[in-house]
C-alpha positions as a LaTeX table, in Angstrom:
\begin{tabular}{lrrr}
\hline
Residue & $x$ (\AA) & $y$ (\AA) & $z$ (\AA) \\
\hline
Met1 & $-11.21$ & 0.69 & 20.92 \\
Ser2 & $-13.65$ & $-1.02$ & 18.58 \\
Trp3 & $-12.26$ & $-0.08$ & 15.17 \\
Arg4 & $-9.34$ & $-2.03$ & 13.77 \\
Pro5 & $-7.67$ & $-1.72$ & 10.35 \\
Arg6 & $-8.98$ & $-3.82$ & 7.49 \\
Ala7 & $-7.57$ & $-7.33$ & 7.23 \\
Lys8 & $-5.59$ & $-6.49$ & 4.10 \\
Lys9 & $-2.16$ & $-4.98$ & 4.60 \\
Ala10 & $-2.39$ & $-1.25$ & 5.25 \\
Glu11 & 0.00 & 1.08 & 3.48 \\
Ser12 & 1.76 & 3.61 & 5.67 \\
Met13 & 3.58 & 6.65 & 4.48 \\
Ile14 & 4.59 & 10.03 & 5.72 \\
Ala15 & 4.56 & 12.82 & 3.18 \\
Arg16 & 4.67 & 16.58 & 3.27 \\
His17 & 2.33 & 18.47 & 0.95 \\
Ser18 & 1.95 & 22.22 & 0.80 \\
Ser19 & $-0.94$ & 22.10 & $-1.68$ \\
Leu20 & $-3.50$ & 19.65 & $-3.02$ \\
Ala21 & $-1.76$ & 19.72 & $-6.41$ \\
Gly22 & 0.83 & 17.19 & $-5.23$ \\
Leu23 & $-1.64$ & 14.88 & $-3.53$ \\
Pro24 & $-1.38$ & 11.31 & $-4.88$ \\
Ala25 & $-4.44$ & 10.21 & $-6.84$ \\
Arg26 & $-4.93$ & 7.21 & $-4.51$ \\
Leu27 & $-5.67$ & 9.61 & $-1.63$ \\
Arg28 & $-8.26$ & 11.72 & $-3.39$ \\
Gly29 & $-11.62$ & 11.10 & $-1.76$ \\
Ala30 & $-9.96$ & 9.75 & 1.40 \\
Thr31 & $-11.39$ & 10.00 & 4.88 \\
Val32 & $-9.21$ & 12.52 & 6.72 \\
Ala33 & $-8.60$ & 12.83 & 10.46 \\
Ile34 & $-7.47$ & 16.42 & 11.05 \\
Gly35 & $-5.67$ & 17.57 & 14.16 \\
Asn36 & $-2.46$ & 18.57 & 15.84 \\
Phe37 & $-1.39$ & 15.04 & 16.71 \\
Asp38 & 1.30 & 15.90 & 19.24 \\
Gly39 & 1.00 & 12.47 & 20.81 \\
Val40 & $-1.62$ & 9.77 & 20.47 \\
His41 & $-3.47$ & 10.14 & 23.77 \\
Arg42 & $-7.04$ & 8.95 & 24.37 \\
Gly43 & $-8.62$ & 11.95 & 22.65 \\
His44 & $-6.54$ & 11.44 & 19.53 \\
Gln45 & $-7.24$ & 7.72 & 19.64 \\
Ala46 & $-10.97$ & 8.51 & 19.62 \\
Val47 & $-10.56$ & 10.80 & 16.60 \\
Leu48 & $-8.55$ & 8.15 & 14.74 \\
Glu49 & $-11.02$ & 5.43 & 15.71 \\
Ala50 & $-13.97$ & 7.45 & 14.38 \\
Ala51 & $-12.12$ & 8.29 & 11.16 \\
Gly52 & $-11.10$ & 4.65 & 10.73 \\
Ala53 & $-14.68$ & 3.47 & 11.17 \\
Ala54 & $-15.90$ & 6.04 & 8.62 \\
Ala55 & $-13.19$ & 4.99 & 6.14 \\
Glu56 & $-14.14$ & 1.35 & 6.58 \\
Arg57 & $-17.84$ & 2.13 & 6.16 \\
Asp58 & $-17.24$ & 4.23 & 3.05 \\
Ala59 & $-14.48$ & 1.99 & 1.63 \\
Thr60 & $-12.09$ & 4.94 & 1.36 \\
Pro61 & $-8.44$ & 5.28 & 2.30 \\
Leu62 & $-7.77$ & 6.70 & 5.75 \\
Thr63 & $-5.27$ & 9.52 & 6.09 \\
Val64 & $-4.22$ & 11.91 & 8.84 \\
Leu65 & $-3.60$ & 15.62 & 8.37 \\
Thr66 & $-1.50$ & 17.45 & 10.91 \\
Phe67 & 0.27 & 20.80 & 10.94 \\
Glu68 & 3.82 & 22.10 & 10.85 \\
Pro69 & 4.52 & 24.47 & 12.38 \\
His70 & 2.11 & 24.09 & 15.28 \\
Pro71 & $-0.97$ & 26.32 & 14.61 \\
Arg72 & $-0.29$ & 28.25 & 17.79 \\
Ala73 & 3.04 & 29.38 & 16.31 \\
Val74 & 1.02 & 31.16 & 13.60 \\
Phe75 & $-2.00$ & 32.42 & 15.53 \\
Lys76 & $-0.46$ & 33.05 & 18.98 \\
Pro77 & 3.31 & 33.12 & 18.47 \\
Asp78 & 3.89 & 34.33 & 22.02 \\
Arg79 & 2.34 & 31.06 & 23.28 \\
Ala80 & 3.83 & 28.65 & 20.74 \\
Pro81 & 4.98 & 25.26 & 22.04 \\
\hline
\end{tabular}
């Protein structure tokens, strides 16, 4: 992996938002990696690496958006994990 976080201390947080209305101002304009991150395997690492590089290039915060429940539970409930 070629991308690494900026030298300054990165802030980590986990938050649940059901609308953009509650999104903290510091995350508006962020670079967002979107996916069902059910484990950070090589494919997910590539997505996060690309998003991290874009955030670094654009000097924006990096955030990850995932889903609960799993999208398959909504679109194909008979095949939900």
